[in-house]
N, C-alpha and C positions, 0 to 999 in steps of 0.2 A: 430248201423249201421257201417259197415266196411268203413274205409276211402278209397276213390277212388284212383286208381293208379295215376291219374292226380294230385290230391292234394298231394300225397306222393312225387311225383317228384318235385312239386313246393316247398315243405318243404326242400327237399334235395338241390335244387338249391339255396334257400334263405340262407341255412346254410353256404354256401361258400362265401357269400357276406359280406362285411364289413359295419358297421353302419346300419344294417337292423333289429334292434330290433322291430320297429313298424310293418314292413312287416311280420316278423316272428309271432308277436302276432296276427296279422290279420289272418294268416294261421292257427294258433292254435285255434282261435275262430271258424274257418270254420270246423276244426276237431270235435269240440264240437257240432256245429250246422250246418248241411248241408245246411240250408236255409240262412246262414249268407251271407250278401251282403257287401263285402269289399269296393266296390266303394262308397256305400252309407255311410259307416262309415268314410271313408276318407273325404268325403264332410262334414259330420257332425263335424268331428274334426277340419277341416280347418275353418269352420264357427265359431266354439267355440273359437278358439285361435286368430281369426282375430284382436280383439281389442288389444291383447298382441303384435302381430307382427307389429302393427302400432305405438307402442311407440317409441319415439326417444331415442336411447342409453339406453335400459333397463338394469337393474342390476339383479343379481340372486334373490335379495329380491323381485323385481317386478314380476318375474316368479312365485315364491312361493306364493306371495300375490294374484296373479291372480287366481291360482289354488284353493286357499282357498276361494276366493270371489265367484267363480262359483260353489262351493259346495264340493270340495274335502277336505280331511284332517279331516273329521269327525270321529265319533266313528266307529270302525270296528265290524261287527257282530261276535258273539261268535262262531257261526257255519258257516263254509264255505261250498260251494257246487260248482258244475261245472260253474255256472253262474259267479262266481267271477274271472274266467279266461277268460270270454267272453267279448271282448271289447265293443260289443253292449250294454250289460247289465251294464258294468262298466261305460260307458259314460252316460247312462240314469240315473243310480242310484248314480253315483259319489263316489262309493267306490268299492273295490275288493281286490284281493291279491296284496301284495306289488309289485311283478314283473309285474303285469298287469298295475298298475298305473305308474310304472317306465317306461314302454314302451311309455305311453302318455307324461310323463314328459320329457323324453329324446328327443322325436320327437319335442315337443314344444320348448325346449331349442335350438335345432339345427335350428329351423325356426327363432329363434331370433339371429342366428349366434354365439351362445355360443358353446364352446367345451363341449361335454357331452357323457357319456358312463355309462354302468351298472357296478355295483360292486357285484360280486357273493358271497356275505357275507353269511355265514351259518345261516340258520334259518330265515333270514329277508333280502331280496334283497334291496340293496341300489343304489344310483345314484351319480355320480360325475358330477357336473356342474361348469365349470370354476375353476376346482380343489377344489371346496367345496364339502364335502360329505353330501348328502341330504337323509333324511328318506322320502320315497315317501308317507308313511301313515300320518305322523304328519306334513309333509311339513316344517321340520325344518332342519337347518344346524347343523351337528354333529361335535363336536370337536374330533380331532384325538385321544386325550387322552381318550375319552369315549370308542372308539372302541378298543384302545390298551389294555384296561382292560380285554378284552375277548380273545385276541390272542397275540402271541408274535410278536416281531418286524419283523422277517423274514416273518412270515405268513401274517402280515399286509401288507408288501410291495408287496407280491404276490397277495393278495386279491384285493388290490386297483388298480391293472392293469386293463385295459379295458376288459370287458367280451366279448369274441368272440360270434358272432351270433349263432353258433352251440351250444355253452354252454348255451346261453340264451334260445334257443329253447328246449334243453334237459330239462332244469329246468322247463319251462312252461309245457311241456308235462308230466313231472314227477308229477306235481300237479294234472293234469287230471287223470293220471294213479292211483294215490293214491285214488282219489274219486271213481273210478270204483272198485278198489280192496276192499275198505271199504264196498261197496255195494255187494261184491261177484260176480261182473259181469266180469268173467274171460275171456270171449270172447272179450270184449272191452279192457281189459288189454292187451291181446295178440295183438290186433290191434294197440294200442298205442306203444307197444314195437317195432312193425314193423316200425312205423313212426320214433321212436327214432334211430333205427339202420340205417335208411336212413339219419338221421341228423348227427349222430356221425360216421364219416368216417375217423377220424384222430387218436384218442387215443385208442390203443388196449386194455388196461386194462378196459376202460369204455365199449368198445364193448363186452369184455368177460363177464363183469358183467351183461350186458343186455341179453346175451345168457343164462346166469345162470338163470335170472329171467324168460326167456322164458321156460326153463326147468321146473321151479317151477309151472308156469301157466299151461303148457301142462299136467303136472301130475295131477293138479286139474281137468282138463278136461278129464282125463283118456285116454290121447293120449300118451301112454307109449313109443312107438317106436320113436315118434317125440321128446319126452322129452329126450330120450337117445341121440339122435343126437344133441340136443341143449347143453346138458352137455358135450358131446365130443368136440363140437366146442369151448365151453368155455375153456376147458382144453388145447386144441391145441393153444389157444391164450395166454398162459402163464399169467393167471390173478394173482392178488395179492394172497399171500399165503392162506389167510383165505377163499377166494372165491374158490381157487383151491382145497383145502381140502374138502370143502362142496360139490363141483361138483363131486369130486372123490367118496365121500361117497354116494351121490345120485345115481351115475351111478352103484356103487357096489350093492346098495339096489335093483335097478331096475333089474339088471342082475340076482341077487339071486332070486328075486320074479319070474322072467320069468322061471327059472329052476324048481322052485316048481310047477308052473302052468302047465308046459309041461312035 
């Protein structure tokens, strides 16, 4: 089902707001399930964390222990699907993708007056709470030395900066897009790309990459003229060299094919 214009505009608006990971995760849940009731989930979440927010001077350990006590931090299913990005399912089942659980953890931390933000770490989204790096799946505090084994010092310094809401939204939507792509549902992939382009309004290389993906998707849907326009838009945005060369090749192939057909 195509995402409504109203929901797309709400995604776009949320992307420009700071400290809105939870709000963005609710909107992505609505993209997945048109019947999703954000107000109901907000109430359920507020009720869930009420005992935590009533603690006197809680520590980070109390936050993690509470999430563990209510059922988070268990084994992660080997096979992920769309439900693992849907906060309604994540709250009811107490597990999901790291970034979905991160949205809950960040919001709960802020309700306890902790400083908290996402860390856009490759492969596994992390959370910073009171300057402690937390794995939202295991609910453990990670030593910086553990993370430094995977990235160099400069990259680590950049990665541990607060993740902007638009980047958080792009990553959540990317997980949804991957699920649709794996199912070969290219119409839905195209819809998620439209959402992502409304969320990503700052970084031109990222926008260019999204237009390249649109071209790929449109080709799969045999919408050749639309695919050509998507590749041209990508090229005009001066994408990274690798994407530029691919877009130029795709455009050349489409133009060559059109000459043969006509």
